[in-house]
N, C-alpha and C positions, 0 to 999 in steps of 0.2 A: 320444565321438570327436568329433574334427574333423579334419580336411584340413588343412595346415597353405599357409601361404602357397606360391605359387610356386615361388620362390627357391627353389633348393636350401640344404639343411642339410650340414655335412659331422660325420658323427660320430667319435669316437674312446673308446675303450676302452682299459684298464691291466690288468694283472693281477699280482699279486704272485708272482715263481717262487717254487713250496715251501711258499707258505701255509702249509698245514696242520703241515707238517714246523717248520715257527717255531714256531708254537702250540704244540704237544705239547714243544717245547726248554724253552722263554722260560716258560712258565708261563701261567695266563690274566690276571694283575696287570701284570706287565710287557710280555708280551704287546696287551697294551691299551696301555698306554702307546707303545709302538713302533708299532702300527698309525694309535694317534691322531697322534703326530707325521709320520708318513709319509702320512695321508689331508691331514696341514696343506702339507706342501710343493705336493703336486699340485694343491690347492685355489689355494697361493699361486701357478702356473706358468698354472691357469687362470683368475686373476683377472686375470693381470697382461696376460696375453693376448683379452681381455674373451669368453671364455667363457662359458655355461652350462652351472653342475654340475646335471644330470639326477636322476643317484641315485647313493650310495657304496654297493658291496655289500660290503662287510666286509675284503678283500682287495682291490679295485679300483674304479675310478671311471668313470661313462659321463658323456662331453659332451657340448652340443652347439655347434656356430660356423655362423656368418652365412659368414664366410671361410674358404677351403681353405687361404690362405698361412697364417694366424690356427692353426690345427688344427695344421699342417707346425711354428710354430715351436717350439705348445704342448706338443706330442709329445717335440721335443729340450730342451725344459725342463725336462722332466718326467725324462728319463734320465738331464741331466747333473746335477738337482737330485738325484735317489738315490742321485749317488756319496758326498752325506757321509754319515756311519756316525751313523745315530740311538741311542743306548744301547747304543755300540761295536758295533753291527751292522750290514752295510753290506748293503743289500739289492739286488734285480733286480728290473726289472718288463720284462714285453712289450706294446705296443701294435698295435692296430688300428686302421684309417681309413678310412671309406668315404666318399662325397658320391653325395646325392641327395634328390628327396622324398618326406615320408615321411610322416605322419598321425602324429596327437597326441590320447591315450587322457584328456589332460587339459593344462593350462598348464604341465605339470611332466614329461611322460612321452612317450617317440615310441614308436611301433612299425612293421612294414614292412622288406622285404627291405633296405632300405640300411644299416638296424638292425642286421639281422641277418650280415650279410654285415660289418662292422665287427667286427661281436664274433668271427665266426669265422676273419676275421684275425688279430684279438686270440690267442686258442687258438693258431692253426700258425704264431705268433711267439715266436723264441728270446731266454731271458733278454739285455737290451739293444739288442733288434730293434726298429725299426718298421716296420712291411708298410702297404700301402693300396693299395687298389684303381686299377686305370690311370688310372679319371678324375678321380683326385685331380691326377696329373701330365701330365694335359691340359692342366686346368684352369689348373696353373703352367709352361706350357712359354712359355720365355723368360726366366721368373726366373731370374739366375744368383745367387740367394742360396740357392737349394734344387738338391741333385744328388738324381738317384733312378738305383737298380739295380734295371734287370727282374729276373725271377726264374720268370715265367713263369703257363699257368696252371694254376690250384691248383682242385681239388676241395674244395667247402666243402661241411660237413655242414648240410643242411636246403637247399642250394641245385640247383636243378637244371642249371642253366649252370656250367660252369666261369668261372674269373675270373680275368682277366689282374690280376696281382698285380705290386708293386714294391717295392722295400726304400728307405728315408730313407737316406741317408748322411751322416752328423753327425761332426764333431769329438766324441770323448767325452772326450777330456781335454781340454778347451780351457781355456787359462788360468782366461778371466774369466767361465766357466761360472756358476761361485758367485757370484761379483758382482749376477746377477740382482737376487736376494735376499739382500741381504749378512748375512751369517748374526749372530747376535746374540749378543754375550758380554758379561759384566760387569754392570752397573747393579742389585749387587745390592740396595743399600742402599734402590734407589729403587723394586724391584721389591717389597720389603718395604711400603714404605710402601705403595702400591698395596695391595695384598694387605689391609692393614689395616683400606684404606678402603672396598673392596669390602665384606671382613666386616661393615664397620661398619652398611653398604647391606643386607645382606643381613636383618639385625637390627632393619630400619626404621627405620637412622641414615645416610641418604645424604649426599650434599657435592657438594662441586667441589675437583676438582686439577686447577690449572693445572701442565703442563712447558714450561720455560722455557728458551731458549739462541739459541743463534747457528746462522743457518744449517746446515743438516750434519750439524749437534750430533746428532741420533741422537733426535730426540722422536718422531717418527712412527712409527719401525722399535719403541720401548721400546712406544710406544701399541698396536701392532698385534701385540707379543707378550703384552704384560699381557692385550689382549681377547679372543684365540685359547685363552688360561689361565682366563678367564671363562665363556667359553662353553663350555669344554670342561667348566667344575664348573654346570654347568646357567643361566648366566646371558643373558637378550636382550641381543645387540649389537648398537648401532644408530649409524653413522658418516657423519660427512659434514665435506665439507674448504668451506674456503673459496677462490677464485680469485683470484688477481691479474689488476689493472684494474681500470680506470675504472668498469668494470660489471659487476656480476655476479645473477645468478636472483635475485628476492628473498626472504630469510630460506634462501639457498641450501643453507648444510650443514645444518640442520632440516629444510628441503624435502627434498632427498637419504638424509636417512638414516629420515625416514618411508616413502617412496618403495619403498627399496630393504625394509624392513620390510612394507610390506601387497603386493609381488612375493612376497615368501614365507609368507604368512600366513594362513590358512584365513578364507575369508571371512564366518561367521559371527562369527566371535573377533575379526575386526579392527571391523566394525562396532560391538562393544561394546566395544570398547577407544575407539574415536572419539566414542560418544557422541552427542550433542547437535551437540560442535563440528565432527562432520564436514564441513560444508558449506563451515566456513568454511575448516579446516585445506583441502580439496579447491580452493581457490583460490592458493595455492601448490603443492601438489601434486597435479595433474590426475590423473597417474596410477591414484587414488585410486577415482575417479567410472570407469574400467578397469574394477575392482575390485566395484562397487559401483554398479553402473547406476542405480538407481531413487535415490539422493541426495538427496535434495530442496536446494534451492536457501536459505542462510539467511537470517533476513528481513533487511532494508536497515535499519541503523541510522547515526547518528551517526557519522562519519568515526572522532571518537577512542574510539567507543565500538567501530565493527568493528575497529579494529587491537586493543583490546584483549582483543576477541573470540578473536581470534585468537591471538593470546600465553595468554590463558587456555586456550582448547583443545587446545593444544600441552601447557602442563606439565598439564591433567587427562588427555592423553591417557598422557602416561608416566607420570601416576601408575596409573592404571588398567593398564596394562600392567605395572607392578611389582609388582601386589599380585598375579600367576600366577610369576613367576620375577621377580631385580632384574632391573634394566633397565644396562649401562652405555651412555652415550651418550659415542662421542666426535668433537668438533667439532674437526677440525685446522686448522693455516695461519688463527686469528684474527689474527692480526699481518693481515690482507687481509679482514678482515669488515668489512661497512658497519653505519651506526647499526639500521638494523633488525635483522641478525642478533646483536647485541651489547645490543638492547633484551630482546628473546628472550632471549639468553645468561640475563641478570639475571632474570629472569623466572622461569624455569623450576628456575634455581640458587636462588631464594628457594624454594619446596617445594621440594628435593631433601633436606631435613634432617628433614623428616616423613613420607616416604616411601623405596622402596627402588631409588632413581634415585643412582648416580652418574654424574655427569658428569664428562667428564677430556678438559681442553680442551690449545690444545698455541700457541705462538706464541714470535716472535723476539720478543726486547725489542730488542733494538738496531735496531726497526725501529717502534716507537713513539714518539709525540714526542707535545707535549702536547695538542694537537688531536685526536689520535686519539679516536676513540670508544670503544676498548676503557680507554686511558688512564685515563680520569677512572672507568669502571666498574669498575677491579680496585676503585680505594678505597671505591666503596659495596658492591661481592660482599664486601670483609673484614667490611664492619658486617653482613651481610643473609643471609649466607651461611654456611655452616659450608665455610671455605675453605682450603686447602692451598696454597703453591706450592712446585715441587720445581724448583730450579736445575741445569741437568744441564750437566754439565760436559765434556771430553775425557775420552775413555779411557787409562789409565794405561800404561804401559808393556806390561807383562805382559797387560792385555787386548789392545792393540793386537797382539802376539805372537801371543797366539791367535785373532786374526781371521785375522790375514795367515797362518798356518798353518792354518787349516781350509780358508782359500779353497786355499792351494796343494795342500793334502793331502801336503805334503814338509814334510820339515826345513828352517828357514829360518835364513840366517846373521845372529846376533846382531844384530850392527851395521847389516845390514840392518833390520832389526825398530829397532832407535835410531832409525835417522837418520828414519825416516819418521814414527815416531812425537815424536821434536826437529821437524820443518818441518812439520809438520799439527798439532802441539797436538794429537792423539788426535781431531780431528774426525774421523764414522765416513765421511761423505761426502768428504771431502776425502784419507782413506786411499784409499777404491776410487779415483776418480778417478788419483789418481797411480797405483796399481796397474794399471789399464786400461792408462795410457800406457806403463807400465815394458815390461807383455806387449808393447803394440802394436808398440812400436819395439822389440823383442827386447832390451830393455838387460838383462833377466834372461830363462834359461832355465832347462830342466831337464836336468841329466847326472847319471848314477849314483843317481837317488832323491833327488838334492839342487836346489835353486834356487842358480844362480849366477849369474856376469856377467863380460864379457872386460873389465868397467871394472877399471882397478888401486886405485881410492877410491871410497869412497861419492860424493864430489864429483863425481865422472867420473858418475854415473851422471845426473848433470842433474836431479834432483828441485827442482821448480818451483815459485817461492815463495810461488804463490797460488791458489788456487779458479781464478778466471778465465785465468791463465796455462797451465792442466793442462788446464784447457776448452778452450783455444784453440788447443792444442797437438794434441790430440785430434781436432779439426774440420777441423786443416789438413791431418791425413790422409786425412780422406775426400775423394771428387772433386769435382769443379766443381759440377759437375747437383747433388751429395748439399747441400753449404755451400749452392747456390741454392735447393732445397728450403726447407733448415732455417731459412734468412734469409728468405724469404717470411712461414712459418709462425710468426717471432717476432713478427710484425705482430698475428696473432688474441690476443683478450683470453681467456685459457686457451687449452682445446683448439684443433686447429685441422682443419678439414675437406680429407682428402687432395686431393679434387679438385680444389677452389678453389687451395689451396697449391700444387699443379703448376702452374696457371694462371698463377698470377702470377708464378709463377717464370718460366714460359716452353719448360715441359717439357712434351714426347708424353705419351703413356702408359706407354709401354715403357722409355723414361729415367726417369719419376718412381717408376715400381715397381721400379728399380735402385734409385732414390735414396733411397727410405724403405729398402726392405730393411735397405740399408748401414749406413743412422741407426738403426736395430733391433737391426741385429747390433752396433753400438758402443756400445747402450747409453745412446744421448741422448737418444731416447720410446722409449714404446713406446704400445698399442693404449687409447684411450679409450674411451669408456659408449657411445660411439655409433655405428653400423657405419659403416667408411669413416672414423672419425677417432682422433685420437692426440694425447699429450698430450708435456710435456718431462719427461722424468725427475725433474729439480727445475728450480726457475726459475734457480737460476743460468747453467744453458745456455742458457733461454730470453733471460736478461738481456744476456748475455756478446753473444751474434751481436745483441741489437739494439743494444747501443749503440756496438756496431763502425761502426753506420751513422752518416752528420752528419745533425743533425737535418732538412735541406731532405731527402735519403735515406728519413728515416725518414717526414716526412707525406708524401711520393710512392708509398711503400710501402702506406702505408694506404689512400690515392687508388684504389690497383689493387686491394686486399682491397676497398675498397666494392664498384669496380665488377662485381670478379670475382665476388662474392657474389650482385648483383643477377641477373646475366647465369645465376650457377648456378641459381637457386631463380624464377626468372620471376616468374610469378602469384603464388607462396609465400612472396614476398621478405619481404611482410609478416611472416611468421609468425618472422623473422629482426630484428625490427623494431630491437629493441635492440642488436643486435650492429651491425645497419647503421648505426645513430646515431651509436654509438661510433666506427667506421671513420671516417665522414665529418667526425666534429666535431675528430676527431684531423688529418685534412685541411683544415681549416677555411680556412685561408690562400691555398688555391689556389680557380681562380674555381670555380662549379657547385657547393659549399658547402652554397648551400641547397635542393640534392636531398635531404639528410637531416632536412630539417627533419619533411619525413611521418611517415619513419619514427621520430624523436624524439617526436612525438606519438602517436602508435600507444603507442608505448613508454610514454609516460606514461597511456595509459587501462588498458594492463596490469598496469601500475605500481598505480592506485591498485584496479583492482580486488582485488589482490593487498592489499593494503592497506600496499603498500609508502610510507611518503607520502617519505622521505629522497628515493627513488628516482627518484618522479616528479616533484617540485622538482628534482632535476640533470638530468634530462631535458630539465626546460622550459627550466632555466639553457643548456642545448646546442644546444635550438633557439633563444630567444631570439640568441643569438652568432653561429648557423650563415646567418641571416635575411639578406636585404638590405637595402641603406637604402631605405627608404620603401615597404616591405612590408606592405599595410595589416595585417597579422595581428599588428603590434608589441603593438600598445594592449592585443589581450584577450591577446596570452601574458604580459604584463606583470601582467593583471590574475588571473588562473589562479596564477599564480605567487606574486601576494601570500596566494589564499587558500592555497593548497598547503604555502605555507612554514612559514603558522598552525596548522598539524600536525605539523609537522617541532619545534615550539615554537623556533624561529629569531625570537622574537619582536620586537625589532628593525627585523629585514629585512622578516618579515611586512610591519608596518606603514607599513615606506615605500614598499616595492612597490605596498601595496591604493592610500596616500597617491598615489605618484606613479601607479598607474592611473587611478585616479578622476578626476585632471584633467586622464588624456589622455583617458578615454572624454566628460568632459563638453567638450573641445576638439572630438573629434570626429563626436559622435555625440548631444549635448545634455544638456541637465539632469537630463533624465526616467531616461534608462540610467544616467549617474556616480549621480544620489540611490540607483537598487535595486543598481547594484552596490555601493554603500557600505556601506546597509544589510544585501547579506549577510554584506558585511566586519566590522561591527560584530557580525554575529552570529555569525561563524567566531570570529573572536578574543575573543568571551566565552564560547563553547564551548569556545575551547582551552584556557582559565585566562589570558588577558591582556585584563583587564577594565581597567586603564589605557587601552590599544590601541584598544578597543571606544569609549572616551568619545572619543577622537580623530575617528576614523573619522565618530563618528556629529556630532560638533561641524560637522566640513567637508561631512556629505551634508546637515545641515539649510540649508547655505549654497545646496543647489542645489533641495530638494525643491517649494520653492513653494507653491502654496496644496492642495497634495496631502492627504488624510488616509484612507491606505490602508496597509498592511500596515509598505510603508516607512517611514512615517511613523512607526509606532508603537516599531518596531526601532530607528530614528537618538533620536525622542522620550525614548522608554524610560532608554537607556545615556547622554545629553547629561544628563538630569536628575539620572541615580545620580552623573555626573561633577563635576554643579556641586555635588551633596549633599556627595562626597568633600572636596569643594574650600572649603567653608564651614565656615566654623569652629565656628560658633555650631550648624549643625547637631547634634541632641541624638542622633544615632544611631538613627532612627528614621525611614522614611518619610511626611513632612506632607502635609498637605492643601495642595492649589493651585486654580487656575484651569484652570493648565496638567496639572494631572494629575489633575483631575477630565474635561479634554477628551480625554486620553491613555486614561484607562480607559474611556467612554465608545466612542471610535472602538477600542478594541482591542477592544474587547464585542462593535462590529458585524463587525469588519472576518476574525476568525479566531478559531479557540480558544487560550485561554489555558494554557501550561504554565510554572509559577511560578518551577518552579526554571531555566527556562533565560531567559524575559520577565521583570521584574520590574515588572509590571503590576496596581497596584491596584483594585478596584472598591469603588465606593463601595456602602454598604448603612446603610438605616434602622433594621435591626432583624433577629433572629434570622426573624422572620417570611419578612421580605426578603428572605435569604438563600433561605432553603429551596424560596422561590419561584422564584427566578431560576437558579440554579448546575445544576439538574438533577443529573449525575453528577460534579461537582467534588468528586473525596475531600479536598481540604486542605481548602474552604471549609467542607466539611460537617462536618467536622473539626474547627476551629481556630477556627470563629464559631458554629456551628448547634449545636456537640457532639453531634452524632446519633453516636453510637462503634459502633452495631449495623450501622449502614448504612455506615459510612465502613470499618467491618473488612472487609464483604466486598469489594467495591472494591479495598481494599490486597491484598487476599490475591492477588485475580484477576491486578493489575496483577504482582506479586508473582513469582508463577508465571511468568507470561506472559516479564518481564523475562528470569529465569532459562533457561525455556527456548531463547529466540533468543540466549543469550547478553549481553545487555544487564548486566553484574556490575553495571556502578554503580549503575542505576536499580534493579537486584534488592536492591542493600544500602540504599539509601535504604528502597524500600518494606517489604521484612521487617522491616527498623526503624520504622516507623510500624505496621504487623500488631502488633507487641511494645507498642509503646507505646498502642493499642486495646488488646487486652488485657490488658494490665496495668490501664489505667481500669477493665475490668469484673470484674477480680480473679481472672479466667485464668489464673494466677501461672506453672503448668506449662506453659500454651502460651506465654506471655508468651516463660518463659527461652528455649526451645525456638527462635521467632522471633529473639530478640535473637540469642543463639549463633549460629545461622545468618549473619543479618544480619554478625555478625564475622567469621565463618570464610569470608565471602564476600570482604569486606573487605580479609582480608587476599591477596586476590587482587588489588589493585587497586594499580596500579601505585604510587600517591604520592594523597594528600588528597585529596577531592572534597568538591562541596557536599551530595552527598546523603550522604556518610559522619558529615557532620553531626548526619544523624540519631539514628546511632548515641551519641553526644553525649547528645541529649535525652532519648533511652530509657535510657539509663541513669541520666541523672537523676530520671525518673519515676521507675523500677524501684526507685530508693533513697526516696528519698519514700513510697514503698508500703510496701517493708519496714520502714525506719526503720533502715536498715544503718549501719555506721560509715562515716565519710566517711575517701578514705584521703588519702595524702600525693600519690598520683597523680590524684586530683579535684583536689586542692588548686592545686598547680604548673600542673595545666591551667588553670585559670579566674585566676588570676593573671597566669600569659603574656597569654589573651585581654585581660585588660581593662587591663594596664599596656602592653602593644603591638599595641595596636589596628591593624590591615591597613588602610590606605583606602580599597582595592574593599569592602570587607565593611563598612564606616561604618553603612548602613541596617540593621545586625544588630546593634551595639554597645550599644543600650539593651536588649534581653532580656536580650542576653549578661551583665549589669552587674544585672538580677536575681537573676539564678541563682547570679552570683557574690555577691551579699550574703547569699542563704540557707543557702549553701557557705558564707560566714564566720561567720553566725549559730552554726548547730549543732558549728562546733569551737571558736563560743567568744571569735571574734576580732570585737568587739561594735564599736570601732569602724572598724575595715575593712570592716563587714556597711553601719554607718549611712552612713559614706562613698562605697558604691555605692546608697543610698537616696538619698542627697542628689546626685548625680549621674542619678540617673533624675526628678528635676524636671520639666526643660525636658521631657523626652521626654512625662511624661504630663500637660502641659500643653497642648503643643501639635499631640500627635499624635490623629487621631481615632481612636474605637474600635475602626472597623474596621479599623483599619491592620495589617499583617503582626506578628502576634506580642501586640501590645498587651492583651489580656485576661489572656496569661500575663503578662505584665511588673506589669500593677498588680497581679494576684493575689501574684504571685512578691515583690513589694514588701512587700504587705501581711504575709506569711507571714516573712519576715525579721522584720517590728516585732514581730508574736505570740511567734516565738521566742524572743527578746530581752526581752520586756517591756518595750517601750522605744517611744514617742510621737513619737519626732522627726517631723518632717514631717508628721503622722498626719494632717492635716487636708486635705493637698492630695490626700495620698493617698485619702484616703475620698470624697473631692467627684468626683475623677475617677474611679472604682471606681462612683461611687453612677449618676453621670452618662451615662458609656460604656462600663459593661459590662452592669452591670445593668437600667438602663433599658432600652437595647436588648433584653435579655437575650441579650447575646453570651457564647457558653459554650466550654470547652478542656479537651480533657483533664485529669484530676488537680489542675483549680482550680474554684474555682465562686464567682462574685462574691456570692455573697450569703454565704456564709463567709467571704468576705474582708469584711464587711461586719459581720458578727455577732465576726468578731475585733477589727476597730478598733471598735466601738461596745463591746464590753469592756472593753478595755483604755484606754477616756477614762471609764468606773465606769457607760455607760449601759446597764448590763445588760437592765434589762425588753425596751430595744428590740434590742439583741444577741438575748436568748431568742427575738424573734421571727424573726429575721434567720437562727438558727439552724435552727425549723420549717422556714422557706420552703429553704431549704438542701432540708433531707429530701425533702421533696417534689420538688425538682429533678433530686438525685442517684436519688431512685428511680424515676423516671422512664427518667432516661438507663443505670440500669441499674452505675451508677457505684460501685459494694461497697466498695473501701477507704475513698475520701470520704467516703463516707457513713456509713461507721462510726470515720473520723476525726473525722468531724463530734460525734457522740455525745462523743467523749474530752474536747472542746474546752469543749464546753459544761460538761462535769460538770469540767475545769480550771478554766472561770471561777467554779464555784459555788466550788471550793478555794481560787481566791485571792481571792474576795470573805470568804468566814468569818465571813458572818452566822449568826447563829441560825436552824437549820433547813436549812444550805444541804450540810451532811453528808448530809443525808436526800435531798436535791434532786440531787446528785450520786450517790448512791449506785447507784440503778439504770441511770443514762446511765453510769458505768464498768462496771455489768454487762452493759449492751445491747452496749457497744464490747468488751466481753472475747471476750464470742462469737463474735460480727460475726470478730474478727481471727484466733479459733480457726479458726473455718471455711475463714476464707480462708489462715490458715498466715503470719499476718504476726507472726512472733516476734519483731520491733524494736517493735512499738507493745504487742504483748504486754506484752511486759518495762515499756516504760513504763506501762500500765494499772494493772498490778499495783502499781507503784509509789507510785500516785498511790489505789491502794485501800487501801496501807497507810501511806497519810501519815496 
């Protein structure tokens, strides 16, 4: 039990008149449908007036309001809404209201005398009546929009003192009342398709449906009706929308939807649904921390990993939530979506087909151009997701007639229906505005139960030609104060704060309250999501008001808004930094715009904390444009923009800005500062995926580095050497040894811990013993040079688990693939398969290819070696693409890829292609050191291809380099062995006795490693050597080796090798 804040709360109760009799007369099933529809009408009115539904009592609701005015408006809306028949039944309700300070049992319920009085007043009211305590009328005294009639003192059950009560006076048959929430008509075909999509989602095959159409065509209304139906059928409905303007909250519609869900979900269930992603999601939905105060902060990752962690966390949250009930996620007004929102949409949509999640989006196709992020995403979504596009057109004439008749509650002349349908093209919003205009002007009125007009023809009614025209007419009938208030509000980004808009409009409190009441009554605005805030009912209304202003007036209005916001928020102004930056930026042609710079920078910090890189870059641009000439912050803001743009994948702009910043820093701060920044830029561009840009910055940075040999020098030198290799036509496709690289490796080892996938720096090692003595827990070199499979497995498994728990999915992908490679090499195929599949599943959650994901390909190849499975067309196409169109950025890995390709081609009997790839390896074998990245694998794979083909092309070169660079230093690699390779090569050249010795040495090493699959293959290969030689006694030498190999193959489950051994046994 808790005490509510000292601010009073207005409580509203409704009760359905004669509900018991209605239930008995209708029967359970029909009554359930009627009561559900009635509840929806009440809920719509509650939401439209910013109320909080506390409880549904079966035949009525209890609602709480922060504003007494909103409560009265809601009560009137409810009474007017229930006029609409439900399934042929006209219902009647009574309403009671009271205001006061109450106690709360929990976050969702209240108790205390103010609550009891409201309930008792409801009980005292007649059908169609609204009773309230006199306290409500006192709070609203002077408000011209409300009328009350005193009914005296009432004795209420359980209340010791009498209560002074009043009746709310309202126009029951107000013509436009039923247009506050436009009746739903037509759309049968579209509703059918949405229902089919929901049923598919219910069966575990979710998808994405886009509602597409012009402004006001009814996309949102269709989504609302479908969402209500889905909710009634047990689905969890989440709803978020995008907002118009240069700035919107990061990932706005997703944050809105999640925070709404969090507000009503059980805390324990919410924590379970959020899982490990809770901390990341809380960055964009801070309300989560109010529900889960013990939530831990997520570990810090690289910027691209943090952004992906957020995208993945939201997707996994939806999947987890959908396991209990299907999820319908509605994302409205996506034409205003920013890049971050659209990126999250793509990510979520990719997983919908394998879950019970239906994503329902809505956008205006007329507002998309080729530069809009959604335009590009739509093409990708057709490929990536179960996607359907529903084009929403205007209502046909019969549905227009149903709409008008429902609103009017009377027969309407067919001629009027035809005219409105023709003039509006069946656009529901346009129809609504036309009807309100006709009602307001008295152009149509009721007479003898029909709607009629004094006009002699439809033309005389003066139906406007367009939406803007009809909105303009309606605005012109409002008071001057109301127009001033709404004009001021049109400059806000999204919703507007009443007090600030009133200040900008120059209205005192009384005049402003009357103005907002008039705007609400005219259905031009509606209460917003926060206390004392409002939204325009439709963006067309805001746009009409705003475009009536000349550009100079628009600029000055934005400055007035900015200054009024600063005055209103005072010391808390930075909490509204993004909106203030927007307002100052829109008025940047006026003196004093530099005051917006600090707000823009605060907005940058918040955007980066929410992983919203595009928004961060936008605010940095704003800051730069608002700086005055000569501001010393200019240089570092350009530098920051260069780094921010890299994470938005605007690579050319990022390189240009970072390069400019390097020159500016050199001039302003000196060479050392420029070198440090350019090293940071090099690292950022490379990690973001723009390796060519990293080369350029590295070259520029080295011009400033001087004699320094520190971390900055390491980054600059490493990428400069990569750039030189990529442009070197003679480079063999693997890093070579050189004095520059030797110095680089020495300095790197001294000044920083190496992470090879980020920083391609090689250390030189004289032998396997040297590796073991120097690398510590460097899992990569332990595995790929020392061949310590068991120890590497432990390290990689730990890294995989930690990366996944922290949300570093890209790193988890690579680490689990490494786990699979280790387990495969040890012969634990079940565990290897599980780790491989887990890595693949995580990889499917990545937004695109990554260097870590390449490890999946390596694991796949090695698993195929161990199982000797058939090479697929997909495998062949993959290696063909890699070797025929190699990317310059990854030229340093081309030679090992060629070696893999040689094996693939050999397995599918494309001997010439395989030999061609071996030939292309010769320069790399000759020029690279044995400790170079993947050298042992490349050399052994070349020997394996020749053995598979029983060819001796280039065999002397291959053998010499394996002998000198792999076996002599004893470098080892999973699923390869230099001694086994020498045995194969010696056998191919007829040196069988030497081959037998190498086979024996291979067995000793492989037994030591625990490399059981390759150990079994060694026995079979020696048996094959004897079989191919065919001398007397060779069959006897081969037989026990085949049997030994078969025994091991069967123990391990190496089915492909079993068949091969059995074939040899029977030959």
